[in-house]
ZAMARGU-4260 file (C-alpha; in steps of 0.2 Angstrom, whole numbers, plus 5000, padded with zeros to 4 digits):
<rodrens>
0) 4303/5493/4718 | 4310/5475/4721 | 4311/5463/4707 | 4302/5446/4710 | 4319/5438/4713
5) 4324/5451/4726 | 4308/5449/4735 | 4314/5431/4739 | 4330/5436/4747 | 4330/5436/4766
10) 4342/5447/4776 | 4354/5436/4786 | 4364/5441/4801 | 4378/5429/4804 | 4389/5428/4820
15) 4402/5439/4811 | 4389/5452/4806 | 4381/5452/4824 | 4398/5455/4832 | 4401/5469/4819
20) 4385/5477/4823 | 4388/5476/4842 | 4404/5485/4840 | 4397/5498/4828 | 4383/5502/4840
25) 4393/5500/4856 | 4387/5487/4868 | 4381/5499/4882 | 4371/5509/4869 | 4364/5493/4861
30) 4359/5487/4878 | 4350/5503/4882 | 4341/5504/4866 | 4336/5486/4866 | 4329/5487/4883
35) 4319/5502/4877 | 4313/5491/4863 | 4308/5477/4875 | 4299/5489/4886 | 4289/5496/4871
40) 4284/5479/4867 | 4279/5474/4885 | 4268/5490/4885 | 4258/5482/4871 | 4258/5464/4879
45) 4240/5461/4876 | 4242/5462/4857 | 4254/5447/4857 | 4250/5429/4855 | 4258/5420/4870
50) 4261/5402/4874 | 4274/5393/4884 | 4289/5388/4873 | 4288/5371/4865 | 4302/5361/4873
55) 4309/5344/4870 | 4318/5338/4885 | 4331/5324/4887 | 4343/5318/4901 | 4357/5330/4895
60) 4347/5346/4890 | 4333/5354/4881 | 4329/5360/4863 | 4315/5373/4862 | 4305/5384/4850
65) 4299/5401/4856 | 4286/5408/4845 | 4275/5424/4846 | 4266/5437/4835 | 4259/5454/4836
70) 4248/5452/4821 | 4259/5461/4809 | 4275/5451/4812 | 4278/5433/4818 | 4295/5428/4826
75) 4302/5412/4833 | 4319/5407/4841 | 4327/5390/4841 | 4337/5388/4857 | 4345/5373/4866
80) 4352/5372/4884 | 4365/5358/4887 | 4375/5361/4903 | 4387/5347/4899 | 4392/5354/4882
85) 4406/5365/4891 | 4415/5349/4895 | 4416/5345/4876 | 4422/5363/4872 | 4404/5368/4866
90) 4392/5382/4870 | 4379/5378/4883 | 4367/5388/4874 | 4365/5391/4855 | 4351/5399/4846
95) 4345/5407/4829 | 4329/5416/4825 | 4318/5422/4811 | 4305/5436/4809 | 4292/5435/4796
100) 4277/5445/4789 | 4260/5439/4794 | 4251/5446/4779 | 4261/5434/4766 | 4271/5423/4777
105) 4288/5428/4769 | 4303/5429/4781 | 4311/5447/4783 | 4325/5442/4794 | 4336/5426/4798
110) 4348/5429/4812 | 4361/5421/4824 | 4354/5422/4842 | 4368/5415/4852 | 4376/5432/4855
115) 4359/5441/4853 | 4351/5430/4867 | 4364/5434/4879 | 4362/5453/4875 | 4343/5453/4876
120) 4343/5443/4892 | 4355/5456/4900 | 4344/5470/4893 | 4328/5462/4901 | 4337/5459/4918
125) 4342/5477/4919 | 4325/5483/4913 | 4317/5473/4927 | 4330/5480/4939 | 4326/5497/4934
130) 4308/5495/4939 | 4311/5484/4955 | 4328/5486/4962 | 4330/5498/4977 | 4333/5516/4973
135) 4352/5521/4971 | 4358/5503/4970 | 4376/5503/4966 | 4383/5486/4969 | 4378/5469/4961
140) 4383/5451/4966 | 4386/5441/4950 | 4385/5423/4955 | 4389/5411/4941 | 4402/5419/4929
145) 4399/5409/4913 | 4395/5415/4896 | 4381/5428/4901 | 4389/5436/4916 | 4399/5450/4908
150) 4383/5455/4898 | 4373/5455/4914 | 4386/5466/4923 | 4387/5479/4908 | 4368/5480/4906
155) 4366/5484/4925 | 4380/5497/4923 | 4372/5505/4907 | 4354/5504/4912 | 4353/5505/4931
160) 4369/5514/4935 | 4378/5501/4946 | 4397/5504/4948 | 4403/5489/4958 | 4401/5470/4954
165) 4406/5456/4966 | 4410/5440/4956 | 4409/5422/4962 | 4409/5405/4953 | 4412/5388/4959
170) 4425/5387/4945 | 4438/5400/4949 | 4444/5401/4931 | 4427/5407/4926 | 4428/5421/4939
175) 4445/5426/4933 | 4439/5426/4915 | 4424/5438/4919 | 4436/5449/4930 | 4448/5450/4915
180) 4434/5454/4902 | 4426/5467/4913 | 4443/5476/4916 | 4440/5490/4904 | 4421/5492/4908
185) 4424/5506/4921 | 4416/5494/4934 | 4424/5491/4951 | 4427/5472/4951 | 4429/5461/4967
190) 4433/5443/4965 | 4425/5433/4979 | 4428/5416/4986 | 4410/5411/4991 | 4392/5416/4988
195) 4391/5423/5005 | 4406/5435/5002 | 4399/5440/4985 | 4382/5446/4992 | 4390/5457/5005
200) 4384/5475/5002 | 4375/5470/4986 | 4358/5478/4983 | 4356/5467/4967 | 4360/5449/4967
205) 4360/5440/4950 | 4361/5421/4950 | 4366/5413/4933 | 4372/5395/4935 | 4371/5381/4923
210) 4368/5364/4931 | 4352/5356/4927 | 4347/5351/4945 | 4338/5358/4960 | 4352/5368/4967
215) 4353/5380/4982 | 4364/5394/4977 | 4356/5406/4989 | 4349/5400/5006 | 4336/5410/5016
220) 4348/5417/5029 | 4359/5424/5016 | 4346/5436/5009 | 4343/5452/5019 | 4329/5464/5018
225) 4328/5476/5003 | 4338/5467/4990 | 4333/5464/4972 | 4336/5446/4966 | 4338/5443/4947
230) 4337/5424/4946 | 4340/5419/4928 | 4348/5402/4930 | 4333/5392/4934 | 4325/5391/4917
235) 4319/5373/4914 | 4309/5360/4924 | 4320/5352/4938 | 4333/5367/4938 | 4332/5380/4952
240) 4344/5391/4961 | 4335/5398/4976 | 4329/5390/4993 | 4310/5390/4993 | 4310/5400/5009
245) 4317/5415/4999 | 4302/5414/4987 | 4290/5414/5002 | 4298/5430/5008 | 4299/5439/4992
250) 4287/5449/4980 | 4289/5439/4964 | 4289/5446/4947 | 4288/5435/4931 | 4287/5437/4912
255) 4273/5424/4908 | 4266/5414/4923 | 4261/5399/4913 | 4279/5397/4907 | 4288/5402/4923
260) 4278/5390/4934 | 4285/5376/4923 | 4303/5382/4922 | 4307/5395/4935 | 4310/5396/4953
265) 4292/5396/4957 | 4290/5378/4951 | 4295/5375/4969 | 4279/5383/4975 | 4260/5379/4974
270) 4253/5383/4958 | 4242/5397/4965 | 4256/5406/4974 | 4254/5425/4969 | 4265/5432/4956
275) 4265/5449/4947 | 4268/5450/4928 | 4282/5462/4924 | 4272/5470/4910 | 4259/5476/4922
280) 4273/5485/4932 | 4279/5493/4917 | 4262/5499/4912 | 4257/5505/4929 | 4244/5492/4931
285) 4252/5484/4946 | 4264/5489/4959 | 4283/5486/4959 | 4293/5488/4974 | 4282/5492/4989
290) 4295/5498/5001 | 4313/5500/5005 | 4313/5484/5015 | 4304/5472/5003 | 4314/5458/4994
295) 4310/5458/4976 | 4313/5444/4964 | 4313/5443/4945 | 4311/5425/4941 | 4316/5426/4923
300) 4316/5411/4912 | 4316/5421/4895 | 4300/5424/4885 | 4297/5424/4866 | 4291/5442/4866
305) 4309/5447/4872 | 4316/5438/4857 | 4303/5446/4845 | 4309/5463/4852 | 4327/5458/4849
310) 4324/5452/4831 | 4314/5468/4827 | 4328/5478/4834 | 4341/5470/4823 | 4330/5471/4808
315) 4329/5490/4810 | 4347/5493/4815 | 4355/5483/4800 | 4345/5494/4787 | 4358/5504/4777
320) 4373/5495/4785 | 4385/5481/4779 | 4380/5470/4794 | 4370/5457/4784 | 4369/5448/4768
325) 4355/5443/4756 | 4351/5425/4758 | 4343/5415/4744 | 4331/5405/4756 | 4315/5405/4746
330) 4310/5397/4730 | 4303/5410/4718 | 4296/5403/4702 | 4291/5415/4688 | 4273/5407/4690
335) 4269/5403/4708 | 4260/5388/4702 | 4274/5380/4693 | 4287/5375/4706 | 4291/5359/4696
340) 4294/5369/4681 | 4307/5380/4690 | 4316/5364/4695 | 4315/5357/4678 | 4323/5372/4670
345) 4337/5374/4683 | 4355/5370/4678 | 4361/5357/4691 | 4375/5364/4701 | 4392/5359/4695
350) 4387/5354/4678 | 4395/5369/4669
</rodrens>
């Protein structure tokens, strides 16, 4: 039985703790298990509160809150996206998140989510590809070799069985970094000098670029029949990667249409253009890939339920480990009505 003071302590997973946990679990196993956790939550999709993320946009980036609840737990993530940060030596994306009990409102986990977002994004991409990519896919083109690229490649290897990645980035040093980091992954790695070269022979094409603009990373004539496109770079208004003619040819799958129509590739299409929600494919309520020649597109912008799954996964995995610390986050007066009295009786810090 926890004492009243212990009840006010919140498990906190720092960046160091998260890195330790990843190494403890092993990244491929963690990706597989997290993908299963996300799939389990997608199977109970109707039980969740759902809303497009609350976004504050500026000329240089965006700051967002991503909340959801399944009625027992409430979770949210704070995340930013600032493409220009890299020029100042800062991360393009940073994040943290919290999980709380609905019955009393008390937090049960506070965690870094910069690393965790990269891992859950990769797990979601591979989960979608497992349901949508052509059978026996072995090669992926990874266009955009920034902070998420290695996670994407390893997730596709661990969950979908790809054995070959073809890398391209407009910045050759980013491609060299990704190739170096993937050197011990067991993947065959090919460095490419153009998007056209990267997609040669690829059954899965992942685009993950950072510029906040309407961009055309893939043109219509580059995309042949039967491929699966995993588009994760277009994730805010005014930011896309694919020519709209590709969208018109493809069967499009999304997380939450109300959010994706604002932020995803489909912001380029009429609001009534048909899309299929991924959870419906996972539960069997809707068809995934119809035939071998069909182009499938996962227009992924990231959704709060995936973050909820990731936080729930971390909460369960840290139990009984050293990969967290109790955080004195909540005021806990002896008498819940006497918050002032708790303050009055406290010895000021540094007074001896």
